[in-house]
One Martini backbone bead per residue (centre of mass of N, CA, C, O) as a GRO file, in nm:
protein
  256
    1MET     BB    1   0.097   0.035   0.022
    2ALA     BB    2   0.082   0.353  -0.002
    3GLU     BB    3   0.182   0.636   0.109
    4GLN     BB    4   0.033   0.865   0.344
    5ARG     BB    5   0.023   1.204   0.305
    6ARG     BB    6  -0.010   1.397   0.598
    7LEU     BB    7  -0.238   1.654   0.737
    8LEU     BB    8  -0.312   1.838   1.027
    9ILE     BB    9  -0.638   1.992   1.066
   10PRO     BB   10  -0.845   2.167   1.220
   11PRO     BB   11  -1.184   2.187   1.196
   12ASP     BB   12  -1.217   2.501   1.198
   13ARG     BB   13  -1.032   2.554   0.949
   14LEU     BB   14  -1.188   2.386   0.746
   15ARG     BB   15  -1.456   2.537   0.763
   16ALA     BB   16  -1.327   2.831   0.696
   17SER     BB   17  -1.199   2.771   0.401
   18GLY     BB   18  -1.398   2.670   0.164
   19GLY     BB   19  -1.165   2.469   0.020
   20ALA     BB   20  -0.935   2.706   0.072
   21LEU     BB   21  -0.627   2.658   0.198
   22VAL     BB   22  -0.422   2.825   0.426
   23LEU     BB   23  -0.096   2.800   0.486
   24THR     BB   24   0.146   2.762   0.688
   25GLU     BB   25   0.479   2.769   0.721
   26ALA     BB   26   0.499   2.487   0.851
   27GLU     BB   27   0.325   2.340   0.636
   28ARG     BB   28   0.494   2.411   0.392
   29HIS     BB   29   0.755   2.282   0.488
   30TYR     BB   30   0.644   1.995   0.508
   31LEU     BB   31   0.544   1.963   0.210
   32GLU     BB   32   0.798   2.094   0.044
   33ARG     BB   33   1.058   1.986   0.218
   34VAL     BB   34   0.988   1.705   0.338
   35LEU     BB   35   0.787   1.579   0.109
   36ARG     BB   36   0.830   1.719  -0.178
   37LEU     BB   37   0.605   1.887  -0.291
   38ARG     BB   38   0.409   1.988  -0.565
   39ALA     BB   39   0.233   2.151  -0.760
   40GLY     BB   40  -0.055   1.928  -0.802
   41GLU     BB   41  -0.017   1.759  -0.562
   42GLY     BB   42  -0.108   1.512  -0.332
   43PHE     BB   43  -0.298   1.486  -0.019
   44THR     BB   44  -0.383   1.438   0.325
   45VAL     BB   45  -0.655   1.534   0.534
   46ILE     BB   46  -0.680   1.575   0.883
   47ASP     BB   47  -0.874   1.651   1.201
   48GLY     BB   48  -0.864   1.447   1.466
   49ALA     BB   49  -1.201   1.347   1.428
   50GLY     BB   50  -1.218   1.122   1.173
   51GLY     BB   51  -1.139   1.302   0.939
   52LEU     BB   52  -1.125   1.303   0.563
   53CYS     BB   53  -0.923   1.442   0.286
   54GLU     BB   54  -0.846   1.552  -0.017
   55ALA     BB   55  -0.551   1.721  -0.158
   56THR     BB   56  -0.411   2.018  -0.330
   57LEU     BB   57  -0.135   2.167  -0.425
   58ARG     BB   58  -0.060   2.515  -0.436
   59PRO     BB   59   0.038   2.802  -0.504
   60GLY     BB   60   0.116   3.020  -0.237
   61GLY     BB   61   0.010   2.842   0.013
   62ARG     BB   62  -0.205   2.633  -0.102
   63ALA     BB   63  -0.523   2.435  -0.077
   64ASP     BB   64  -0.729   2.197  -0.216
   65LEU     BB   65  -1.039   2.063  -0.123
   66GLY     BB   66  -1.210   1.788  -0.090
   67PRO     BB   67  -1.419   1.570  -0.010
   68SER     BB   68  -1.552   1.437   0.267
   69GLN     BB   69  -1.544   1.184   0.468
   70PRO     BB   70  -1.675   0.989   0.672
   71PRO     BB   71  -1.648   0.954   0.988
   72ALA     BB   72  -1.477   0.781   1.201
   73PRO     BB   73  -1.507   0.585   1.441
   74LEU     BB   74  -1.465   0.549   1.761
   75PRO     BB   75  -1.254   0.396   1.943
   76MET     BB   76  -1.306   0.071   2.105
   77PRO     BB   77  -1.187   0.115   2.365
   78GLN     BB   78  -1.055   0.356   2.532
   79LEU     BB   79  -0.719   0.473   2.563
   80GLY     BB   80  -0.543   0.517   2.875
   81LEU     BB   81  -0.264   0.726   2.998
   82LEU     BB   82  -0.085   0.723   3.308
   83ALA     BB   83   0.214   0.921   3.329
   84ALA     BB   84   0.496   0.959   3.475
   85LEU     BB   85   0.728   1.172   3.522
   86VAL     BB   86   1.047   1.211   3.362
   87ARG     BB   87   1.365   1.305   3.288
   88ARG     BB   88   1.345   1.095   3.050
   89ASP     BB   89   1.160   1.010   2.746
   90PHE     BB   90   0.877   1.152   2.728
   91ASP     BB   91   0.861   1.229   2.431
   92VAL     BB   92   0.889   0.941   2.327
   93LEU     BB   93   0.640   0.831   2.468
   94LEU     BB   94   0.431   1.001   2.316
   95ARG     BB   95   0.488   0.889   2.037
   96MET     BB   96   0.442   0.585   2.095
   97ALA     BB   97   0.154   0.609   2.205
   98THR     BB   98   0.031   0.718   1.946
   99GLU     BB   99   0.111   0.475   1.762
  100LEU     BB  100  -0.059   0.269   1.961
  101GLY     BB  101  -0.353   0.436   2.021
  102VAL     BB  102  -0.388   0.649   2.210
  103ASP     BB  103  -0.650   0.875   2.352
  104HIS     BB  104  -0.533   0.935   2.656
  105LEU     BB  105  -0.323   1.179   2.824
  106VAL     BB  106  -0.161   1.178   3.159
  107PRO     BB  107   0.040   1.367   3.334
  108LEU     BB  108   0.238   1.282   3.623
  109GLN     BB  109   0.296   1.401   3.956
  110ALA     BB  110   0.493   1.230   4.139
  111ASP     BB  111   0.662   1.171   4.424
  112ARG     BB  112   0.918   1.047   4.229
  113SER     BB  113   0.934   1.276   4.058
  114PRO     BB  114   1.068   1.512   3.903
  115PRO     BB  115   1.101   1.847   3.898
  116VAL     BB  116   0.835   1.957   3.686
  117THR     BB  117   0.741   2.189   3.458
  118SER     BB  118   0.476   2.285   3.228
  119SER     BB  119   0.616   2.514   3.117
  120GLY     BB  120   0.625   2.490   2.763
  121ARG     BB  121   0.530   2.181   2.713
  122ALA     BB  122   0.247   2.160   2.591
  123PRO     BB  123   0.305   2.257   2.298
  124ARG     BB  124   0.514   2.037   2.236
  125TRP     BB  125   0.337   1.794   2.294
  126GLY     BB  126   0.120   1.862   2.083
  127SER     BB  127   0.314   1.843   1.840
  128LEU     BB  128   0.391   1.547   1.879
  129LEU     BB  129   0.106   1.431   1.837
  130ARG     BB  130   0.061   1.537   1.552
  131GLU     BB  131   0.308   1.412   1.413
  132ALA     BB  132   0.246   1.117   1.491
  133SER     BB  133  -0.032   1.103   1.353
  134GLU     BB  134   0.067   1.150   1.067
  135GLN     BB  135   0.274   0.917   1.048
  136CYS     BB  136   0.059   0.672   1.149
  137GLU     BB  137  -0.237   0.718   1.023
  138ARG     BB  138  -0.433   0.853   1.209
  139LEU     BB  139  -0.761   1.008   1.291
  140TRP     BB  140  -0.712   1.038   1.603
  141LEU     BB  141  -0.645   1.264   1.840
  142PRO     BB  142  -0.500   1.289   2.119
  143ARG     BB  143  -0.560   1.356   2.447
  144LEU     BB  144  -0.430   1.622   2.656
  145GLY     BB  145  -0.354   1.654   2.969
  146ASP     BB  146  -0.284   1.777   3.254
  147VAL     BB  147  -0.083   1.818   3.497
  148THR     BB  148  -0.110   1.568   3.761
  149PRO     BB  149  -0.149   1.456   4.053
  150ALA     BB  150  -0.131   1.134   4.138
  151ARG     BB  151  -0.318   1.130   4.384
  152THR     BB  152  -0.563   1.247   4.237
  153ALA     BB  153  -0.593   1.042   4.001
  154LEU     BB  154  -0.595   0.770   4.177
  155ALA     BB  155  -0.852   0.870   4.364
  156ALA     BB  156  -1.044   0.856   4.153
  157VAL     BB  157  -1.332   0.785   4.015
  158ALA     BB  158  -1.468   0.576   3.818
  159GLY     BB  159  -1.597   0.536   3.529
  160PRO     BB  160  -1.811   0.429   3.317
  161GLN     BB  161  -1.702   0.149   3.182
  162GLU     BB  162  -1.416   0.125   3.352
  163ARG     BB  163  -1.087   0.017   3.324
  164ARG     BB  164  -0.822  -0.032   3.581
  165TRP     BB  165  -0.459  -0.022   3.579
  166LEU     BB  166  -0.177  -0.102   3.798
  167CYS     BB  167   0.157  -0.074   3.788
  168LEU     BB  168   0.371  -0.323   3.937
  169THR     BB  169   0.640  -0.408   4.162
  170ARG     BB  170   0.749  -0.635   4.381
  171ARG     BB  171   0.489  -0.844   4.374
  172GLU     BB  172   0.299  -1.082   4.505
  173GLY     BB  173   0.029  -1.217   4.318
  174ILE     BB  174   0.027  -1.057   4.056
  175PRO     BB  175  -0.123  -1.016   3.773
  176PRO     BB  176  -0.097  -1.018   3.457
  177LEU     BB  177  -0.207  -0.825   3.207
  178LEU     BB  178  -0.257  -1.049   3.003
  179ASP     BB  179  -0.459  -1.209   3.178
  180GLU     BB  180  -0.669  -0.983   3.211
  181LEU     BB  181  -0.730  -0.951   2.905
  182GLN     BB  182  -0.820  -1.248   2.850
  183ARG     BB  183  -1.074  -1.207   3.058
  184ALA     BB  184  -1.183  -0.978   2.906
  185ASP     BB  185  -1.487  -0.796   2.820
  186ALA     BB  186  -1.518  -0.536   2.576
  187SER     BB  187  -1.822  -0.487   2.488
  188GLY     BB  188  -1.885  -0.278   2.757
  189ASP     BB  189  -1.643  -0.090   2.715
  190ALA     BB  190  -1.522   0.249   2.721
  191ALA     BB  191  -1.248   0.202   2.903
  192TRP     BB  192  -0.883   0.189   2.918
  193LEU     BB  193  -0.661   0.202   3.198
  194ILE     BB  194  -0.314   0.303   3.251
  195ALA     BB  195  -0.066   0.300   3.518
  196CYS     BB  196   0.259   0.463   3.530
  197GLY     BB  197   0.538   0.504   3.693
  198PRO     BB  198   0.822   0.597   3.818
  199GLU     BB  199   1.123   0.604   3.905
  200GLY     BB  200   1.084   0.379   4.184
  201GLY     BB  201   0.790   0.417   4.191
  202TRP     BB  202   0.545   0.414   4.390
  203SER     BB  203   0.416   0.530   4.655
  204PRO     BB  204   0.246   0.422   4.923
  205GLN     BB  205   0.023   0.638   4.897
  206GLU     BB  206  -0.049   0.595   4.599
  207GLU     BB  207  -0.117   0.296   4.616
  208SER     BB  208  -0.343   0.317   4.825
  209LEU     BB  209  -0.531   0.504   4.665
  210ALA     BB  210  -0.570   0.322   4.421
  211LEU     BB  211  -0.684   0.069   4.561
  212ALA     BB  212  -0.924   0.218   4.697
  213ALA     BB  213  -1.034   0.308   4.392
  214GLY     BB  214  -1.000   0.019   4.211
  215TRP     BB  215  -0.736  -0.059   4.116
  216GLN     BB  216  -0.568  -0.296   3.921
  217PRO     BB  217  -0.316  -0.494   3.983
  218VAL     BB  218  -0.015  -0.527   3.777
  219SER     BB  219   0.200  -0.707   3.560
  220LEU     BB  220   0.499  -0.699   3.318
  221GLY     BB  221   0.693  -0.889   3.475
  222PRO     BB  222   1.008  -0.995   3.615
  223THR     BB  223   1.114  -0.726   3.530
  224ILE     BB  224   1.262  -0.407   3.546
  225LEU     BB  225   1.124  -0.124   3.415
  226ARG     BB  226   1.114   0.136   3.257
  227SER     BB  227   0.879   0.367   3.236
  228SER     BB  228   0.862   0.382   2.925
  229THR     BB  229   0.857   0.075   2.877
  230ALA     BB  230   0.602   0.010   3.038
  231ALA     BB  231   0.404   0.182   2.874
  232VAL     BB  232   0.452   0.042   2.600
  233ALA     BB  233   0.388  -0.247   2.686
  234ALA     BB  234   0.097  -0.195   2.779
  235LEU     BB  235  -0.015  -0.063   2.515
  236THR     BB  236   0.036  -0.302   2.331
  237LEU     BB  237  -0.169  -0.487   2.462
  238LEU     BB  238  -0.421  -0.308   2.445
  239SER     BB  239  -0.415  -0.271   2.136
  240GLN     BB  240  -0.436  -0.571   2.056
  241PHE     BB  241  -0.708  -0.631   2.211
  242ARG     BB  242  -0.886  -0.420   2.068
  243VAL     BB  243  -0.841  -0.573   1.769
  244SER     BB  244  -0.967  -0.812   1.844
  245ASP     BB  245  -1.186  -1.090   1.810
  246ARG     BB  246  -1.467  -0.932   1.947
  247PRO     BB  247  -1.722  -0.816   2.094
  248ARG     BB  248  -1.918  -0.515   2.006
  249PRO     BB  249  -2.051  -0.235   1.992
  250ALA     BB  250  -2.257  -0.066   1.820
  251GLY     BB  251  -2.085   0.168   1.610
  252THR     BB  252  -1.803   0.035   1.640
  253ARG     BB  253  -1.435   0.025   1.641
  254PRO     BB  254  -1.133  -0.067   1.599
  255GLY     BB  255  -0.877   0.133   1.643
  256PRO     BB  256  -0.728   0.451   1.529
   0.00000   0.00000   0.00000
């Protein structure tokens, strides 16, 4: 299958364009310098909300938009990742999580996370999610939550039809996430959430709050994984089981 050269444009800009889109300098650079498109050549525009249309590059930083296809159904169950901030690799984690089909990302300031301020990070993180979505050819842009104290997020009440798993290490008798997914019936689930802690693990207070709030403790194997590795390993399993052949609610479909 040929590569699909994609550009993500927010829905409000598409509606306001009237079919003749004025490109930003960054978008022109991506199309003309990175993808090396020339006037008259085509590419695909996605809106991050399931919509897709074909477009043709025109001179002077414009693009003509073709008819939009019917929006793709929202992937179900929705995949959510609550990931503790780490000193390194968090940007890489965001890219890989997007490629694996995560739908909702919440950065957590855990008790053992390094002191990290969110100032200036949110715009860069948003750009990373957009770029990764274009690259991996998904139609739905992940939602990025605000940096949240881990104690607050882990103590929150579960949403309706929501399964939540807490990744733990060095605990006897904790079931592997793989076993939990093999037993799960996703047909009635609205969301699957996985929480991965910082280097050094969750604090006792965070773990207690999570377990009291109903998070299911799970293991990712016998070895101790880096935080970013654990998040990717967990999301890989969730993504694979979401697209597996099992009953699903009417009007939904698996995949990103």
